[in-house]
C-alpha positions as CSV (number, residue, x, y, z in Angstrom):
1,M,0.1,0.0,0.1
2,Q,1.5,3.3,-1.0
3,K,1.4,6.5,1.1
4,K,-0.6,9.4,-0.2
5,I,1.0,12.9,0.2
6,L,-1.2,16.0,1.0
7,P,0.6,19.2,0.5
8,T,-1.0,22.3,2.1
9,F,-0.1,25.9,2.0
10,D,-1.1,27.2,5.4
11,R,1.0,27.7,8.5
12,H,4.2,26.9,6.6
13,Q,3.6,23.1,6.6
14,L,3.8,20.1,4.5
15,R,1.5,17.3,5.5
16,T,1.1,13.6,4.8
17,L,-1.8,11.7,5.9
18,K,0.3,10.2,8.7
19,R,2.2,13.2,10.3
20,K,3.0,16.8,9.5
21,S,6.2,18.7,9.2
22,G,6.6,22.4,10.1
23,S,5.0,24.3,12.9
24,N,2.3,27.0,13.6
25,G,4.7,29.8,12.9
26,Y,7.8,30.7,10.9
27,D,11.3,30.6,12.9
28,E,14.3,31.6,10.9
29,S,16.6,29.3,13.0
30,R,14.7,26.2,11.6
31,P,14.5,25.0,8.1
32,Q,10.8,25.8,7.5
33,L,8.8,27.1,4.7
34,K,8.2,30.8,4.3
35,N,5.2,31.3,1.8
36,S,5.4,28.0,-0.2
37,A,4.9,28.2,-4.0
38,G,4.8,25.3,-6.2
39,V,4.9,21.6,-5.5
40,G,6.6,18.8,-7.5
41,V,6.2,15.2,-6.4
42,S,8.5,12.3,-7.6
43,S,6.6,9.1,-8.4
44,T,10.0,7.0,-8.1
45,D,11.6,8.2,-5.0
46,Q,8.8,9.7,-3.0
47,W,10.5,13.2,-2.6
48,V,8.3,16.2,-2.5
49,Y,9.7,19.3,-4.0
50,V,8.4,22.6,-2.4
51,G,9.2,26.3,-3.6
52,D,10.1,28.3,-0.4
53,Q,9.3,31.6,-2.1
54,D,10.2,34.1,0.7
55,N,13.5,32.3,1.4
56,H,14.4,32.0,-2.3
57,R,15.0,28.3,-2.3
58,M,13.8,25.0,-3.2
59,V,13.3,22.4,-0.3
60,K,12.7,18.8,-0.8
61,W,10.8,16.6,1.7
62,V,10.7,12.7,2.1
63,V,7.4,11.3,3.2
64,N,6.9,11.6,7.0
65,A,10.0,13.9,7.5
66,T,10.0,16.3,10.2
67,Q,12.2,18.9,8.3
68,G,13.1,19.4,4.6
69,L,16.5,19.7,2.8
70,I,17.4,22.7,1.1
71,V,18.4,21.5,-2.6
72,F,18.7,24.8,-4.7
73,G,19.1,28.4,-3.5
74,V,20.4,30.0,-0.4
75,T,18.2,31.0,2.5
76,G,17.3,34.7,2.3
77,V,19.8,35.2,-0.6
78,T,18.5,36.6,-4.0
79,S,20.6,36.8,-7.2
80,S,20.5,36.5,-11.0
81,M,23.4,33.8,-10.7
82,S,22.6,30.6,-12.1
83,S,22.7,28.8,-8.9
84,L,20.3,31.2,-6.9
85,L,16.8,32.1,-7.0
86,N,14.6,35.3,-6.5
87,T,11.2,34.8,-5.4
88,L,10.4,31.6,-7.0
89,G,7.0,30.3,-8.1
90,D,5.9,27.2,-9.5
91,C,8.1,24.1,-10.1
92,A,7.8,20.8,-12.2
93,L,9.6,17.6,-12.6
94,D,10.4,16.5,-16.2
95,P,8.9,13.0,-17.2
96,T,12.2,11.3,-16.6
97,E,12.6,13.0,-13.2
98,A,16.1,13.9,-13.9
99,F,15.5,17.7,-13.9
100,L,13.3,20.0,-11.6
101,Y,12.1,23.2,-13.7
102,V,11.5,26.4,-11.3
103,A,9.8,29.5,-12.2
104,D,12.4,32.1,-10.9
105,Y,9.8,35.1,-11.0
106,G,12.2,37.8,-9.7
107,N,14.7,36.9,-12.5
108,H,12.0,36.4,-15.3
109,R,13.4,33.1,-16.3
110,I,12.8,29.3,-15.8
111,Q,15.6,27.7,-14.1
112,R,16.4,23.8,-14.8
113,F,18.1,22.0,-12.1
114,R,19.5,18.5,-12.4
115,L,18.4,16.1,-9.5
């Protein structure tokens, strides 16, 4: 039986049907989401990629994790450099799940990151 993933965008949380990650408020000292934007779900490795818009980074979560891992961008740092993001939006995995495409709104571009 496969676990179902239920992303939410309230209270800086990402939930599964079993347990939740995050808290009821934002804390800069912890790797939490600050205005999540865009979700990509891997069908092969059960990672959930979430755009952390106000922190200018992409975070990935494994099912039932208590915190995410920063995979692209640097917390609180914006730039037009190819390795950084500025107010990101939606994201999507390519069909082979080799790349993650991210709408980098602040830089008016689509970024492609190798997973």
